[in-house]
PDBQT receptor file of N, H, CA, C and O in Angstrom, charges set to zero:
ATOM      1  N   MET A   1      -6.387 -59.148  51.292  1.00  0.00    +0.000 N 
ATOM      2  CA  MET A   1      -5.459 -58.051  51.546  1.00  0.00    +0.000 C 
ATOM      3  C   MET A   1      -5.059 -58.095  53.021  1.00  0.00    +0.000 C 
ATOM      4  O   MET A   1      -5.915 -58.145  53.905  1.00  0.00    +0.000 OA
ATOM      5  N   ALA A   2      -3.777 -58.076  53.269  1.00  0.00    +0.000 N 
ATOM      6  H   ALA A   2      -3.082 -58.035  52.551  1.00  0.00    +0.000 HD
ATOM      7  CA  ALA A   2      -3.265 -58.068  54.638  1.00  0.00    +0.000 C 
ATOM      8  C   ALA A   2      -3.412 -56.673  55.230  1.00  0.00    +0.000 C 
ATOM      9  O   ALA A   2      -3.210 -55.669  54.546  1.00  0.00    +0.000 OA
ATOM     10  N   ILE A   3      -3.760 -56.626  56.487  1.00  0.00    +0.000 N 
ATOM     11  H   ILE A   3      -3.924 -57.441  57.043  1.00  0.00    +0.000 HD
ATOM     12  CA  ILE A   3      -3.880 -55.351  57.205  1.00  0.00    +0.000 C 
ATOM     13  C   ILE A   3      -2.629 -55.171  58.056  1.00  0.00    +0.000 C 
ATOM     14  O   ILE A   3      -2.266 -56.053  58.834  1.00  0.00    +0.000 OA
ATOM     15  N   LYS A   4      -1.984 -54.037  57.906  1.00  0.00    +0.000 N 
ATOM     16  H   LYS A   4      -2.279 -53.321  57.275  1.00  0.00    +0.000 HD
ATOM     17  CA  LYS A   4      -0.772 -53.721  58.658  1.00  0.00    +0.000 C 
ATOM     18  C   LYS A   4      -1.049 -52.543  59.579  1.00  0.00    +0.000 C 
ATOM     19  O   LYS A   4      -1.932 -51.728  59.314  1.00  0.00    +0.000 OA
ATOM     20  N   ASN A   5      -0.292 -52.462  60.653  1.00  0.00    +0.000 N 
ATOM     21  H   ASN A   5       0.426 -53.124  60.868  1.00  0.00    +0.000 HD
ATOM     22  CA  ASN A   5      -0.387 -51.340  61.586  1.00  0.00    +0.000 C 
ATOM     23  C   ASN A   5       0.643 -50.285  61.233  1.00  0.00    +0.000 C 
ATOM     24  O   ASN A   5       1.724 -50.588  60.730  1.00  0.00    +0.000 OA
ATOM     25  N   LEU A   6       0.283 -49.034  61.508  1.00  0.00    +0.000 N 
ATOM     26  H   LEU A   6      -0.596 -48.787  61.917  1.00  0.00    +0.000 HD
ATOM     27  CA  LEU A   6       1.179 -47.911  61.272  1.00  0.00    +0.000 C 
ATOM     28  C   LEU A   6       1.042 -46.954  62.445  1.00  0.00    +0.000 C 
ATOM     29  O   LEU A   6      -0.066 -46.573  62.822  1.00  0.00    +0.000 OA
ATOM     30  N   SER A   7       2.146 -46.579  63.004  1.00  0.00    +0.000 N 
ATOM     31  H   SER A   7       3.046 -46.889  62.698  1.00  0.00    +0.000 HD
ATOM     32  CA  SER A   7       2.153 -45.609  64.087  1.00  0.00    +0.000 C 
ATOM     33  C   SER A   7       2.567 -44.255  63.516  1.00  0.00    +0.000 C 
ATOM     34  O   SER A   7       3.523 -44.168  62.745  1.00  0.00    +0.000 OA
ATOM     35  N   ALA A   8       1.850 -43.206  63.894  1.00  0.00    +0.000 N 
ATOM     36  H   ALA A   8       1.074 -43.276  64.520  1.00  0.00    +0.000 HD
ATOM     37  CA  ALA A   8       2.178 -41.878  63.380  1.00  0.00    +0.000 C 
ATOM     38  C   ALA A   8       2.149 -40.869  64.524  1.00  0.00    +0.000 C 
ATOM     39  O   ALA A   8       1.355 -40.983  65.457  1.00  0.00    +0.000 OA
ATOM     40  N   ARG A   9       3.017 -39.901  64.429  1.00  0.00    +0.000 N 
ATOM     41  H   ARG A   9       3.662 -39.808  63.671  1.00  0.00    +0.000 HD
ATOM     42  CA  ARG A   9       3.021 -38.801  65.399  1.00  0.00    +0.000 C 
ATOM     43  C   ARG A   9       2.229 -37.655  64.790  1.00  0.00    +0.000 C 
ATOM     44  O   ARG A   9       2.421 -37.303  63.626  1.00  0.00    +0.000 OA
ATOM     45  N   ILE A  10       1.331 -37.070  65.594  1.00  0.00    +0.000 N 
ATOM     46  H   ILE A  10       1.176 -37.355  66.540  1.00  0.00    +0.000 HD
ATOM     47  CA  ILE A  10       0.510 -35.970  65.107  1.00  0.00    +0.000 C 
ATOM     48  C   ILE A  10       0.304 -34.976  66.246  1.00  0.00    +0.000 C 
ATOM     49  O   ILE A  10       0.095 -35.360  67.397  1.00  0.00    +0.000 OA
ATOM     50  N   GLU A  11       0.366 -33.713  65.906  1.00  0.00    +0.000 N 
ATOM     51  H   GLU A  11       0.536 -33.402  64.971  1.00  0.00    +0.000 HD
ATOM     52  CA  GLU A  11       0.186 -32.650  66.895  1.00  0.00    +0.000 C 
ATOM     53  C   GLU A  11      -1.209 -32.764  67.508  1.00  0.00    +0.000 C 
ATOM     54  O   GLU A  11      -2.175 -33.080  66.815  1.00  0.00    +0.000 OA
ATOM     55  N   GLN A  12      -1.304 -32.509  68.790  1.00  0.00    +0.000 N 
ATOM     56  H   GLN A  12      -0.519 -32.253  69.353  1.00  0.00    +0.000 HD
ATOM     57  CA  GLN A  12      -2.534 -32.724  69.545  1.00  0.00    +0.000 C 
ATOM     58  C   GLN A  12      -3.733 -31.966  68.965  1.00  0.00    +0.000 C 
ATOM     59  O   GLN A  12      -4.820 -32.533  68.857  1.00  0.00    +0.000 OA
ATOM     60  N   ASN A  13      -3.556 -30.706  68.595  1.00  0.00    +0.000 N 
ATOM     61  H   ASN A  13      -2.673 -30.245  68.683  1.00  0.00    +0.000 HD
ATOM     62  CA  ASN A  13      -4.678 -29.936  68.039  1.00  0.00    +0.000 C 
ATOM     63  C   ASN A  13      -5.142 -30.520  66.703  1.00  0.00    +0.000 C 
ATOM     64  O   ASN A  13      -6.342 -30.565  66.432  1.00  0.00    +0.000 OA
ATOM     65  N   MET A  14      -4.201 -30.965  65.870  1.00  0.00    +0.000 N 
ATOM     66  H   MET A  14      -3.227 -30.928  66.091  1.00  0.00    +0.000 HD
ATOM     67  CA  MET A  14      -4.563 -31.568  64.589  1.00  0.00    +0.000 C 
ATOM     68  C   MET A  14      -5.302 -32.888  64.802  1.00  0.00    +0.000 C 
ATOM     69  O   MET A  14      -6.243 -33.200  64.071  1.00  0.00    +0.000 OA
ATOM     70  N   LEU A  15      -4.879 -33.660  65.797  1.00  0.00    +0.000 N 
ATOM     71  H   LEU A  15      -4.115 -33.407  66.390  1.00  0.00    +0.000 HD
ATOM     72  CA  LEU A  15      -5.566 -34.916  66.112  1.00  0.00    +0.000 C 
ATOM     73  C   LEU A  15      -7.001 -34.644  66.543  1.00  0.00    +0.000 C 
ATOM     74  O   LEU A  15      -7.921 -35.355  66.140  1.00  0.00    +0.000 OA
ATOM     75  N   HIS A  16      -7.189 -33.627  67.354  1.00  0.00    +0.000 N 
ATOM     76  H   HIS A  16      -6.442 -33.049  67.682  1.00  0.00    +0.000 HD
ATOM     77  CA  HIS A  16      -8.537 -33.256  67.780  1.00  0.00    +0.000 C 
ATOM     78  C   HIS A  16      -9.393 -32.866  66.568  1.00  0.00    +0.000 C 
ATOM     79  O   HIS A  16     -10.554 -33.260  66.468  1.00  0.00    +0.000 OA
ATOM     80  N   LYS A  17      -8.816 -32.101  65.667  1.00  0.00    +0.000 N 
ATOM     81  H   LYS A  17      -7.873 -31.781  65.748  1.00  0.00    +0.000 HD
ATOM     82  CA  LYS A  17      -9.547 -31.700  64.459  1.00  0.00    +0.000 C 
ATOM     83  C   LYS A  17      -9.890 -32.911  63.606  1.00  0.00    +0.000 C 
ATOM     84  O   LYS A  17     -10.978 -32.975  63.033  1.00  0.00    +0.000 OA
ATOM     85  N   LEU A  18      -8.981 -33.870  63.516  1.00  0.00    +0.000 N 
ATOM     86  H   LEU A  18      -8.097 -33.818  63.981  1.00  0.00    +0.000 HD
ATOM     87  CA  LEU A  18      -9.249 -35.101  62.774  1.00  0.00    +0.000 C 
ATOM     88  C   LEU A  18     -10.449 -35.828  63.370  1.00  0.00    +0.000 C 
ATOM     89  O   LEU A  18     -11.314 -36.299  62.632  1.00  0.00    +0.000 OA
ATOM     90  N   PHE A  19     -10.511 -35.926  64.689  1.00  0.00    +0.000 N 
ATOM     91  H   PHE A  19      -9.808 -35.544  65.289  1.00  0.00    +0.000 HD
ATOM     92  CA  PHE A  19     -11.650 -36.575  65.338  1.00  0.00    +0.000 C 
ATOM     93  C   PHE A  19     -12.961 -35.850  65.027  1.00  0.00    +0.000 C 
ATOM     94  O   PHE A  19     -13.991 -36.495  64.827  1.00  0.00    +0.000 OA
ATOM     95  N   VAL A  20     -12.930 -34.527  64.984  1.00  0.00    +0.000 N 
ATOM     96  H   VAL A  20     -12.093 -34.003  65.146  1.00  0.00    +0.000 HD
ATOM     97  CA  VAL A  20     -14.133 -33.753  64.662  1.00  0.00    +0.000 C 
ATOM     98  C   VAL A  20     -14.590 -34.058  63.238  1.00  0.00    +0.000 C 
ATOM     99  O   VAL A  20     -15.774 -34.300  63.004  1.00  0.00    +0.000 OA
ATOM    100  N   VAL A  21     -13.650 -34.045  62.285  1.00  0.00    +0.000 N 
ATOM    101  H   VAL A  21     -12.689 -33.848  62.476  1.00  0.00    +0.000 HD
ATOM    102  CA  VAL A  21     -13.989 -34.318  60.886  1.00  0.00    +0.000 C 
ATOM    103  C   VAL A  21     -14.518 -35.745  60.743  1.00  0.00    +0.000 C 
ATOM    104  O   VAL A  21     -15.533 -35.968  60.082  1.00  0.00    +0.000 OA
ATOM    105  N   ALA A  22     -13.843 -36.695  61.351  1.00  0.00    +0.000 N 
ATOM    106  H   ALA A  22     -13.019 -36.513  61.888  1.00  0.00    +0.000 HD
ATOM    107  CA  ALA A  22     -14.264 -38.091  61.259  1.00  0.00    +0.000 C 
ATOM    108  C   ALA A  22     -15.658 -38.269  61.854  1.00  0.00    +0.000 C 
ATOM    109  O   ALA A  22     -16.502 -38.947  61.268  1.00  0.00    +0.000 OA
ATOM    110  N   ASP A  23     -15.899 -37.667  63.005  1.00  0.00    +0.000 N 
ATOM    111  H   ASP A  23     -15.213 -37.116  63.481  1.00  0.00    +0.000 HD
ATOM    112  CA  ASP A  23     -17.208 -37.777  63.648  1.00  0.00    +0.000 C 
ATOM    113  C   ASP A  23     -18.293 -37.148  62.778  1.00  0.00    +0.000 C 
ATOM    114  O   ASP A  23     -19.391 -37.693  62.670  1.00  0.00    +0.000 OA
ATOM    115  N   TYR A  24     -18.001 -36.027  62.170  1.00  0.00    +0.000 N 
ATOM    116  H   TYR A  24     -17.109 -35.585  62.258  1.00  0.00    +0.000 HD
ATOM    117  CA  TYR A  24     -18.958 -35.360  61.280  1.00  0.00    +0.000 C 
ATOM    118  C   TYR A  24     -19.362 -36.284  60.129  1.00  0.00    +0.000 C 
ATOM    119  O   TYR A  24     -20.523 -36.316  59.722  1.00  0.00    +0.000 OA
ATOM    120  N   ASP A  25     -18.385 -37.033  59.613  1.00  0.00    +0.000 N 
ATOM    121  H   ASP A  25     -17.442 -37.007  59.944  1.00  0.00    +0.000 HD
ATOM    122  CA  ASP A  25     -18.632 -37.950  58.506  1.00  0.00    +0.000 C 
ATOM    123  C   ASP A  25     -19.124 -39.317  58.977  1.00  0.00    +0.000 C 
ATOM    124  O   ASP A  25     -19.355 -40.208  58.159  1.00  0.00    +0.000 OA
ATOM    125  N   GLY A  26     -19.287 -39.488  60.300  1.00  0.00    +0.000 N 
ATOM    126  H   GLY A  26     -19.099 -38.764  60.964  1.00  0.00    +0.000 HD
ATOM    127  CA  GLY A  26     -19.772 -40.758  60.844  1.00  0.00    +0.000 C 
ATOM    128  C   GLY A  26     -18.743 -41.873  60.768  1.00  0.00    +0.000 C 
ATOM    129  O   GLY A  26     -19.095 -43.043  60.618  1.00  0.00    +0.000 OA
ATOM    130  N   ARG A  27     -17.485 -41.514  60.869  1.00  0.00    +0.000 N 
ATOM    131  H   ARG A  27     -17.199 -40.564  60.991  1.00  0.00    +0.000 HD
ATOM    132  CA  ARG A  27     -16.401 -42.483  60.763  1.00  0.00    +0.000 C 
ATOM    133  C   ARG A  27     -15.522 -42.451  61.998  1.00  0.00    +0.000 C 
ATOM    134  O   ARG A  27     -15.545 -41.503  62.782  1.00  0.00    +0.000 OA
ATOM    135  N   SER A  28     -14.752 -43.510  62.147  1.00  0.00    +0.000 N 
ATOM    136  H   SER A  28     -14.733 -44.281  61.510  1.00  0.00    +0.000 HD
ATOM    137  CA  SER A  28     -13.698 -43.504  63.160  1.00  0.00    +0.000 C 
ATOM    138  C   SER A  28     -12.523 -42.715  62.598  1.00  0.00    +0.000 C 
ATOM    139  O   SER A  28     -12.432 -42.487  61.391  1.00  0.00    +0.000 OA
ATOM    140  N   ALA A  29     -11.633 -42.306  63.480  1.00  0.00    +0.000 N 
ATOM    141  H   ALA A  29     -11.706 -42.491  64.459  1.00  0.00    +0.000 HD
ATOM    142  CA  ALA A  29     -10.432 -41.600  63.017  1.00  0.00    +0.000 C 
ATOM    143  C   ALA A  29      -9.618 -42.516  62.109  1.00  0.00    +0.000 C 
ATOM    144  O   ALA A  29      -9.056 -42.051  61.117  1.00  0.00    +0.000 OA
ATOM    145  N   ASN A  30      -9.542 -43.797  62.424  1.00  0.00    +0.000 N 
ATOM    146  H   ASN A  30      -9.998 -44.176  63.229  1.00  0.00    +0.000 HD
ATOM    147  CA  ASN A  30      -8.803 -44.743  61.595  1.00  0.00    +0.000 C 
ATOM    148  C   ASN A  30      -9.391 -44.811  60.186  1.00  0.00    +0.000 C 
ATOM    149  O   ASN A  30      -8.650 -44.776  59.204  1.00  0.00    +0.000 OA
ATOM    150  N   SER A  31     -10.714 -44.908  60.081  1.00  0.00    +0.000 N 
ATOM    151  H   SER A  31     -11.316 -44.937  60.879  1.00  0.00    +0.000 HD
ATOM    152  CA  SER A  31     -11.358 -44.947  58.768  1.00  0.00    +0.000 C 
ATOM    153  C   SER A  31     -11.120 -43.654  58.000  1.00  0.00    +0.000 C 
ATOM    154  O   SER A  31     -10.896 -43.675  56.790  1.00  0.00    +0.000 OA
ATOM    155  N   GLN A  32     -11.168 -42.531  58.704  1.00  0.00    +0.000 N 
ATOM    156  H   GLN A  32     -11.350 -42.514  59.687  1.00  0.00    +0.000 HD
ATOM    157  CA  GLN A  32     -10.937 -41.236  58.054  1.00  0.00    +0.000 C 
ATOM    158  C   GLN A  32      -9.516 -41.170  57.500  1.00  0.00    +0.000 C 
ATOM    159  O   GLN A  32      -9.305 -40.702  56.382  1.00  0.00    +0.000 OA
ATOM    160  N   ILE A  33      -8.554 -41.634  58.272  1.00  0.00    +0.000 N 
ATOM    161  H   ILE A  33      -8.725 -42.014  59.180  1.00  0.00    +0.000 HD
ATOM    162  CA  ILE A  33      -7.163 -41.639  57.820  1.00  0.00    +0.000 C 
ATOM    163  C   ILE A  33      -7.008 -42.536  56.599  1.00  0.00    +0.000 C 
ATOM    164  O   ILE A  33      -6.319 -42.167  55.648  1.00  0.00    +0.000 OA
ATOM    165  N   ASN A  34      -7.638 -43.712  56.610  1.00  0.00    +0.000 N 
ATOM    166  H   ASN A  34      -8.198 -44.012  57.382  1.00  0.00    +0.000 HD
ATOM    167  CA  ASN A  34      -7.565 -44.610  55.452  1.00  0.00    +0.000 C 
ATOM    168  C   ASN A  34      -8.131 -43.945  54.206  1.00  0.00    +0.000 C 
ATOM    169  O   ASN A  34      -7.556 -44.076  53.125  1.00  0.00    +0.000 OA
ATOM    170  N   ILE A  35      -9.239 -43.241  54.335  1.00  0.00    +0.000 N 
ATOM    171  H   ILE A  35      -9.706 -43.136  55.213  1.00  0.00    +0.000 HD
ATOM    172  CA  ILE A  35      -9.834 -42.540  53.197  1.00  0.00    +0.000 C 
ATOM    173  C   ILE A  35      -8.890 -41.459  52.683  1.00  0.00    +0.000 C 
ATOM    174  O   ILE A  35      -8.703 -41.323  51.474  1.00  0.00    +0.000 OA
ATOM    175  N   LEU A  36      -8.296 -40.693  53.590  1.00  0.00    +0.000 N 
ATOM    176  H   LEU A  36      -8.448 -40.804  54.572  1.00  0.00    +0.000 HD
ATOM    177  CA  LEU A  36      -7.368 -39.638  53.187  1.00  0.00    +0.000 C 
ATOM    178  C   LEU A  36      -6.145 -40.212  52.467  1.00  0.00    +0.000 C 
ATOM    179  O   LEU A  36      -5.674 -39.637  51.486  1.00  0.00    +0.000 OA
ATOM    180  N   ILE A  37      -5.636 -41.337  52.953  1.00  0.00    +0.000 N 
ATOM    181  H   ILE A  37      -6.019 -41.804  53.751  1.00  0.00    +0.000 HD
ATOM    182  CA  ILE A  37      -4.490 -41.977  52.300  1.00  0.00    +0.000 C 
ATOM    183  C   ILE A  37      -4.886 -42.446  50.902  1.00  0.00    +0.000 C 
ATOM    184  O   ILE A  37      -4.145 -42.237  49.941  1.00  0.00    +0.000 OA
ATOM    185  N   CYS A  38      -6.053 -43.080  50.790  1.00  0.00    +0.000 N 
ATOM    186  H   CYS A  38      -6.654 -43.250  51.571  1.00  0.00    +0.000 HD
ATOM    187  CA  CYS A  38      -6.519 -43.553  49.470  1.00  0.00    +0.000 C 
ATOM    188  C   CYS A  38      -6.673 -42.387  48.502  1.00  0.00    +0.000 C 
ATOM    189  O   CYS A  38      -6.278 -42.496  47.341  1.00  0.00    +0.000 OA
ATOM    190  N   GLU A  39      -7.241 -41.273  48.960  1.00  0.00    +0.000 N 
ATOM    191  H   GLU A  39      -7.562 -41.185  49.903  1.00  0.00    +0.000 HD
ATOM    192  CA  GLU A  39      -7.394 -40.100  48.096  1.00  0.00    +0.000 C 
ATOM    193  C   GLU A  39      -6.037 -39.567  47.656  1.00  0.00    +0.000 C 
ATOM    194  O   GLU A  39      -5.868 -39.169  46.504  1.00  0.00    +0.000 OA
ATOM    195  N   CYS A  40      -5.084 -39.557  48.559  1.00  0.00    +0.000 N 
ATOM    196  H   CYS A  40      -5.221 -39.880  49.495  1.00  0.00    +0.000 HD
ATOM    197  CA  CYS A  40      -3.738 -39.081  48.242  1.00  0.00    +0.000 C 
ATOM    198  C   CYS A  40      -3.097 -39.964  47.181  1.00  0.00    +0.000 C 
ATOM    199  O   CYS A  40      -2.522 -39.457  46.218  1.00  0.00    +0.000 OA
ATOM    200  N   VAL A  41      -3.192 -41.283  47.348  1.00  0.00    +0.000 N 
ATOM    201  H   VAL A  41      -3.659 -41.694  48.130  1.00  0.00    +0.000 HD
ATOM    202  CA  VAL A  41      -2.602 -42.212  46.391  1.00  0.00    +0.000 C 
ATOM    203  C   VAL A  41      -3.292 -42.072  45.033  1.00  0.00    +0.000 C 
ATOM    204  O   VAL A  41      -2.623 -42.072  44.000  1.00  0.00    +0.000 OA
ATOM    205  N   GLU A  42      -4.618 -41.952  45.024  1.00  0.00    +0.000 N 
ATOM    206  H   GLU A  42      -5.162 -41.951  45.863  1.00  0.00    +0.000 HD
ATOM    207  CA  GLU A  42      -5.355 -41.788  43.768  1.00  0.00    +0.000 C 
ATOM    208  C   GLU A  42      -4.903 -40.530  43.031  1.00  0.00    +0.000 C 
ATOM    209  O   GLU A  42      -4.704 -40.563  41.816  1.00  0.00    +0.000 OA
ATOM    210  N   GLN A  43      -4.741 -39.425  43.752  1.00  0.00    +0.000 N 
ATOM    211  H   GLN A  43      -4.902 -39.398  44.738  1.00  0.00    +0.000 HD
ATOM    212  CA  GLN A  43      -4.283 -38.182  43.136  1.00  0.00    +0.000 C 
ATOM    213  C   GLN A  43      -2.877 -38.340  42.567  1.00  0.00    +0.000 C 
ATOM    214  O   GLN A  43      -2.585 -37.845  41.479  1.00  0.00    +0.000 OA
ATOM    215  N   TYR A  44      -2.014 -39.024  43.299  1.00  0.00    +0.000 N 
ATOM    216  H   TYR A  44      -2.252 -39.426  44.183  1.00  0.00    +0.000 HD
ATOM    217  CA  TYR A  44      -0.645 -39.266  42.818  1.00  0.00    +0.000 C 
ATOM    218  C   TYR A  44      -0.682 -40.070  41.528  1.00  0.00    +0.000 C 
ATOM    219  O   TYR A  44       0.017 -39.750  40.566  1.00  0.00    +0.000 OA
ATOM    220  N   GLU A  45      -1.509 -41.127  41.515  1.00  0.00    +0.000 N 
ATOM    221  H   GLU A  45      -2.076 -41.386  42.297  1.00  0.00    +0.000 HD
ATOM    222  CA  GLU A  45      -1.559 -41.994  40.340  1.00  0.00    +0.000 C 
ATOM    223  C   GLU A  45      -2.153 -41.282  39.125  1.00  0.00    +0.000 C 
ATOM    224  O   GLU A  45      -1.753 -41.561  37.995  1.00  0.00    +0.000 OA
ATOM    225  N   VAL A  46      -3.085 -40.385  39.336  1.00  0.00    +0.000 N 
ATOM    226  H   VAL A  46      -3.411 -40.159  40.254  1.00  0.00    +0.000 HD
ATOM    227  CA  VAL A  46      -3.626 -39.604  38.221  1.00  0.00    +0.000 C 
ATOM    228  C   VAL A  46      -2.508 -38.776  37.592  1.00  0.00    +0.000 C 
ATOM    229  O   VAL A  46      -2.418 -38.665  36.369  1.00  0.00    +0.000 OA
ATOM    230  N   LYS A  47      -1.677 -38.209  38.422  1.00  0.00    +0.000 N 
ATOM    231  H   LYS A  47      -1.751 -38.299  39.415  1.00  0.00    +0.000 HD
ATOM    232  CA  LYS A  47      -0.610 -37.336  37.936  1.00  0.00    +0.000 C 
ATOM    233  C   LYS A  47       0.588 -38.109  37.389  1.00  0.00    +0.000 C 
ATOM    234  O   LYS A  47       1.191 -37.703  36.396  1.00  0.00    +0.000 OA
ATOM    235  N   HIS A  48       0.936 -39.234  38.044  1.00  0.00    +0.000 N 
ATOM    236  H   HIS A  48       0.447 -39.564  38.852  1.00  0.00    +0.000 HD
ATOM    237  CA  HIS A  48       2.188 -39.934  37.732  1.00  0.00    +0.000 C 
ATOM    238  C   HIS A  48       2.002 -41.337  37.162  1.00  0.00    +0.000 C 
ATOM    239  O   HIS A  48       2.987 -41.988  36.816  1.00  0.00    +0.000 OA
ATOM    240  N   GLY A  49       0.790 -41.807  37.059  1.00  0.00    +0.000 N 
ATOM    241  H   GLY A  49      -0.011 -41.278  37.340  1.00  0.00    +0.000 HD
ATOM    242  CA  GLY A  49       0.553 -43.176  36.605  1.00  0.00    +0.000 C 
ATOM    243  C   GLY A  49       0.420 -44.146  37.754  1.00  0.00    +0.000 C 
ATOM    244  O   GLY A  49       0.797 -43.850  38.888  1.00  0.00    +0.000 OA
ATOM    245  N   GLU A  50      -0.123 -45.309  37.444  1.00  0.00    +0.000 N 
ATOM    246  H   GLU A  50      -0.430 -45.549  36.523  1.00  0.00    +0.000 HD
ATOM    247  CA  GLU A  50      -0.382 -46.311  38.484  1.00  0.00    +0.000 C 
ATOM    248  C   GLU A  50       0.904 -46.767  39.142  1.00  0.00    +0.000 C 
ATOM    249  O   GLU A  50       1.912 -47.001  38.474  1.00  0.00    +0.000 OA
ATOM    250  N   ILE A  51       0.860 -46.890  40.441  1.00  0.00    +0.000 N 
ATOM    251  H   ILE A  51       0.041 -46.701  40.983  1.00  0.00    +0.000 HD
ATOM    252  CA  ILE A  51       1.998 -47.387  41.215  1.00  0.00    +0.000 C 
ATOM    253  C   ILE A  51       1.995 -48.904  41.095  1.00  0.00    +0.000 C 
ATOM    254  O   ILE A  51       1.005 -49.556  41.426  1.00  0.00    +0.000 OA
ATOM    255  N   GLN A  52       3.091 -49.456  40.626  1.00  0.00    +0.000 N 
ATOM    256  H   GLN A  52       3.895 -48.925  40.357  1.00  0.00    +0.000 HD
ATOM    257  CA  GLN A  52       3.222 -50.907  40.478  1.00  0.00    +0.000 C 
ATOM    258  C   GLN A  52       3.850 -51.472  41.752  1.00  0.00    +0.000 C 
ATOM    259  O   GLN A  52       5.012 -51.199  42.053  1.00  0.00    +0.000 OA
ATOM    260  N   ILE A  53       3.090 -52.246  42.482  1.00  0.00    +0.000 N 
ATOM    261  H   ILE A  53       2.146 -52.468  42.238  1.00  0.00    +0.000 HD
ATOM    262  CA  ILE A  53       3.579 -52.852  43.721  1.00  0.00    +0.000 C 
ATOM    263  C   ILE A  53       4.525 -53.997  43.365  1.00  0.00    +0.000 C 
ATOM    264  O   ILE A  53       4.191 -54.855  42.548  1.00  0.00    +0.000 OA
ATOM    265  N   GLY A  54       5.678 -54.005  43.967  1.00  0.00    +0.000 N 
ATOM    266  H   GLY A  54       5.949 -53.309  44.631  1.00  0.00    +0.000 HD
ATOM    267  CA  GLY A  54       6.657 -55.050  43.724  1.00  0.00    +0.000 C 
ATOM    268  C   GLY A  54       7.554 -54.764  42.532  1.00  0.00    +0.000 C 
ATOM    269  O   GLY A  54       8.477 -55.529  42.254  1.00  0.00    +0.000 OA
ATOM    270  N   ALA A  55       7.292 -53.661  41.817  1.00  0.00    +0.000 N 
ATOM    271  H   ALA A  55       6.542 -53.039  42.042  1.00  0.00    +0.000 HD
ATOM    272  CA  ALA A  55       8.127 -53.325  40.655  1.00  0.00    +0.000 C 
ATOM    273  C   ALA A  55       9.454 -52.767  41.147  1.00  0.00    +0.000 C 
ATOM    274  O   ALA A  55       9.530 -52.101  42.180  1.00  0.00    +0.000 OA
ATOM    275  N   LYS A  56      10.486 -53.056  40.386  1.00  0.00    +0.000 N 
ATOM    276  H   LYS A  56      10.425 -53.597  39.548  1.00  0.00    +0.000 HD
ATOM    277  CA  LYS A  56      11.820 -52.575  40.775  1.00  0.00    +0.000 C 
ATOM    278  C   LYS A  56      12.268 -51.485  39.864  1.00  0.00    +0.000 C 
ATOM    279  O   LYS A  56      13.366 -50.953  40.031  1.00  0.00    +0.000 OA
TER     280      LYS A  56
């Protein structure tokens, strides 16, 4: 699996809160964001079906 970079803008207070949550879970902020994205995609797929990559 190829790893890609993503830049995101986030309000300073929310970023601080993200660091607190990630630290509580023993993770980096990057790992925490990856987990949150995976959970979001999983929830979407439960509701709408599996996302087919490359499908038109």
